[in-house]
KELO-909051 format. One record per residue (C-alpha): x, y negated, z; residue in one letter. Coordinates in pm, whole numbers, plus 50000, padded with zeros to 5 digits. Layout:
<pts>
XYZa;...
</pts>
This chain:
<pts>
510542620851457x;513052622451747x;516042599551716x;519422602551893x;520192569952066x;523642554452100x;523562564552471x;523362601852395x;526112598352132x;528312582952399x;527312610052648x;528272638052410x;531582620852328x;532352616652699x;531502653052780x;533772665852501x;536712643752592x;536612650352968x;536012688052946x;538602693052676x;541122670652851x;540592691253165x;541732722152974x;545122706452909x;545812701753281x;545842738853350x;547652747953028x;551312741152967x;551822704352888x;551342700952508x;552602675752255x;548962666952205x;545472674452325x;542332689252174x;539432668352049x;536062682351935x;532962664051812x;529692667551622x;529712646751302x;526502628251213x;525482604250937x;524002569350988x;520482583551026x;521482608851293x;521552639351064x;524282665251127x;526922666550850x;527802703050792x;530592719850590x;531922686250473x;535342669750470x;535332637850681x;537962611250730x;538992603051088x;541392578251244x;542432582551609x;544132554651803x;545622555152157x;545062520852318x;546972508852625x;545452489952918x;541852483152805x;539272494452548x;540532466252327x;544182470052421x;547252473952201x;547422505351988x;550552524952084x;549812553551845x;547522558451541x;547042589151322x;544552601951064x;542872635450994x;540632650150727x;538872678750909x;535992699650771x;532822702650980x;531432737551043x;527852750951018x;526972731751337x;528632699451227x;531582705351465x;535162694651394x;538282703251597x;541442682251609x;544722682751800x;545432646451883x;549122640951837x;549322664351539x;547762642751261x;549232621350985x;551032593351166x;550022557751078x;552002540351354x;553742547751684x;555352579051838x;553082602052036x;555972618852222x;557362585752348x;554162573852521x;554772568752893x;551452581753028x;552302571753385x;552902535253295x;549302524553243x;545672534453173x;545062547052817x;542012549052594x;541242568552276x;539402550951990x;537572572051729x;536882559751374x;535112580451107x;534442579350732x;531682605050675x;532522605850302x;536042619050362x;537822586750271x;539502559350471x;536652534050496x;536332540350867x;533512530451101x;534292527851471x;532332553951675x;533482544652024x;536382541952269x;536742563052588x;539252562952874x;541662592252897x;541002605853244x;543362636053278x;545462643652972x;548042616353026x;549062631653359x;549402666453207x;551632652152937x;553592632953198x;554372664953389x;557352672953169x;559032639553254x;557732633053607x;560282624253874x;558692647754127x;559032680753937x;557002710054070x;559362735054239x;557342764854125x;556252773054480x;552482769354523x;552952761354893x;554972730354804x;551822714454659x;549592691154862x;545762689454852x;545632724354706x;542202740554650x;541182763454933x;539152788554731x;540172798454379x;539832835854413x;536522837854227x;537782818653926x;538482840053619x;539902826253296x;541142854453076x;542272830852803x;544742813953032x;543322779152973x;539962761752979x;537912756852663x;534622738752608x;532332740752309x;528882727552225x;526792758652169x;523472741952089x;521822707952068x;518092715152091x;515922684552036x;512782705552080x;513682711852445x;515932681252487x;518802704052596x;522542702852525x;524222736752591x;528002738152650x;529882770952688x;533462779552784x;533562771053157x;531932798753354x;528302804553254x;526702782952981x;525932748153112x;522612732453008x;522352694553020x;518922677853014x;519002650352751x;515472637152819x;516602604852989x;518712596352685x;516342604952398x;513722583852226x;510872608852186x;508372585252026x;507132597251687x;507002562651533x;509222564551224x;507412549250927x;507392560450564x;509132527850475x;512022536650710x;512302571450556x;512272557750200x;515052533350295x;517222563750377x;516252583950066x;513292579249830x;513572613749672x;511012640549759x;513452667349644x;510932682549399x;508522688549688x;504832679249675x;503552650349885x;500192662550011x;497122651750207x;496882616850053x;493782595350091x;492042581749783x;493592548449674x;492142515649797x;494772490049697x;496482482949359x;499802499149462x;498352529449647x;499482564449545x;496832587549401x;496152624849424x;495992648849129x;492282654349197x;491692616849166x;493582615048835x;491822646048700x;488412630948778x;489432597948618x;490662615348300x;487392634748279x;485442602248292x;487662586848022x;487152617447800x;483362613347833x;483582576347745x;485802583247445x;483322608847314x;480372584847327x;479002572246994x;479932536146925x;483332539447097x;486652540246907x;490202545147039x;493512534246882x;496902551846905x;497722533047229x;494442545647381x;492862511247380x;489082516247364x;486882493247151x;483122488047139x;481502488646794x;478512471846633x;476352479846329x;475582449746108x;473282459545818x;475142487845641x;478562479845792x;480082492646119x;482572468546279x;484702468746590x;483212443946836x;486732433946953x;489992422646792x;492712448846745x;495482450647011x;497382482046909x;501192481946898x;501372513546681x;500052524446345x;497572553146347x;500372578246279x;502342566546586x;504932544846409x;505632512346599x;504302480346443x;506752451746391x;505512416246351x;503182413746656x;502662383746882x;500892377547211x;499302342947199x;501702319047374x;503892349747444x;501462359147720x;500462396347718x;497412388247932x;495972368947635x;496192400547421x;493962419447662x;491262393447603x;491782380747248x;493752409147087x;497172407146919x;498242383446639x;499742402246339x;501822390846042x;500762398945682x;503582424345651x;502512441545975x;498992445245833x;499932455745481x;502652480645583x;499812500745730x;497352497445441x;497512516945114x;495012495144931x;492512466944977x;489722492145031x;489242520845274x;492512536545387x;493002570345208x;493442601545417x;497032608045522x;498222571845482x;499172553345797x;497002523745887x;497152495546138x;493552504046237x;492602536946408x;492002567646191x;488702563546005x;488892525646012x;490642499445798x;491352462245759x;488392447045567x;488792436345208x;487792401845088x;484592417044943x;483662433045278x;484052399545458x;481892382845190x;479242409745233x;479142403045609x;478862365845541x;475842371845318x;474182395045573x;474372367345834x;472902339045626x;475782325945417x;478852304645472x;477022277045662x;475472297945939x;477202331945951x;479812319246198x;477192310246457x;475802345646442x;479332359646492x;480662337446777x;480352346447145x;477962322947326x;479202297747582x;482592283047667x;484342312347841x;486192321347517x;485532289747317x;486122253747412x;483122230247433x;481232223247216x;480732257747060x;478502246646775x;475732270646662x;476992300646860x;474322327746913x;476232360446858x;472972374146722x;474962399146511x;476852413746811x;480172406946630x;481332388846951x;484122367746805x;486442349347049x;488542318546973x;491822338046954x;493732310246775x;496682317946545x;500402312746490x;501372290046199x;504972282146283x;503752278146641x;500772288246855x;497622268046793x;493872265746854x;493292290647136x;489522288747210x;489132265346910x;489212289246613x;489342325446508x;491282336146195x;491012371446047x;493132388845783x;491652405245474x;493692429545259x;493472408044947x;496062385844786x;495632365744469x;498992360644311x;501082345644589x;498092337844812x;497072359145111x;493392355745199x;491942351445549x;488582341645701x;487972313945957x;485572306446245x;485602273146431x;483982259746748x;483202227546557x;480642243246321x;478522274346257x;480242282945930x;482332312845822x;484612306745522x;487522321645330x;490862304545282x;494262314145147x;497802301945093x;501142317345000x;502662303545319x;500082322845519x;502102354645476x;504662342045726x;502022334445989x;500052355646236x;496282360746256x;493792384746423x;492702418446282x;489092430646305x;488672466646177x;485722480645978x;484742517345954x;485672536245636x;
</pts>
């Protein structure tokens, strides 16, 4: 992308000021002089058909000299970004334009712009006034022109071919063509073309990061021709997403796979005549889409939920269950549709299938110490239940990788029943307490 450098901005400003100031020499001395410019934003883009704020100052002596006159304008740029002003005819901030003694010193004009039309001005540059001051001085000069051309000295010797029907000189930027690096100015004889090549940076090295810093909106346009992603934050194409969704749909349709409302996918396992999820539940919604309240991530760390599942309160479990048995059709459940939280009897049946209370836990626990602390007594996972040491919350987080505690849907009076695995033994046993209802345990779903 071609970028206009500060040098070309200064060149254009200088061309405008000198050509337009020249026009005032030939015209009758005015109470001001014309100024014309192309308005651009901070990124170099032309600002068209927009009100802009401008402050013009006349400085005496040097580019940083004392301001003898300051005024403001609010011009509107045209279709080419051009604005036209008559310096000396704006809203006066300080000084008196008509009282400036142009013959007393060198003068400079300072331009300040607020592209948003306000008064938060940004200085655009300062240029020396080369001719206008002397035209303005003509009305007060000591050596007044007699009116006789022959009284003048250093007169031009050949002006017969000059034609200016308007009676004064005008200059206007006709075109700024970055494709050909040409600035075209009309108004003085034939159009004048200026080669901008020495002043332009033609390297096409603007990065996407630089563009996004200016504006990160694509304006409802498609971003095309992307490569397939390689890194975690890479953008992806529609074709890539479509292919990924097709693969997910195939996986979801496989037997032995179940999906909850949040689209978490769980493996399943058949143990005798029961079908269990082979992972702890981690859904944040009931099967009808209602949000679940009373959910914890172990140690408030969501990453633990991806591995060990969520911890749920008794109320969170029971608000989604219509009874202690299979969830009837049409009633919301904390487990996916077609699944339910096991009853006390269903847990006892599993315990019996796996050899009783003294050895069932070993057949249910994942082998090794990746998800259980050492020593993981009796663990074989021969059932495929694949239990992890998810711990629990009992007024505080406890026993991650030391125990696994699972809700049943049964309460006996004020007691809520739950089932426990431990790394310290191969057993699997039921327990219950009224205070348990205020605590948080894991949920393992069983098929209806």
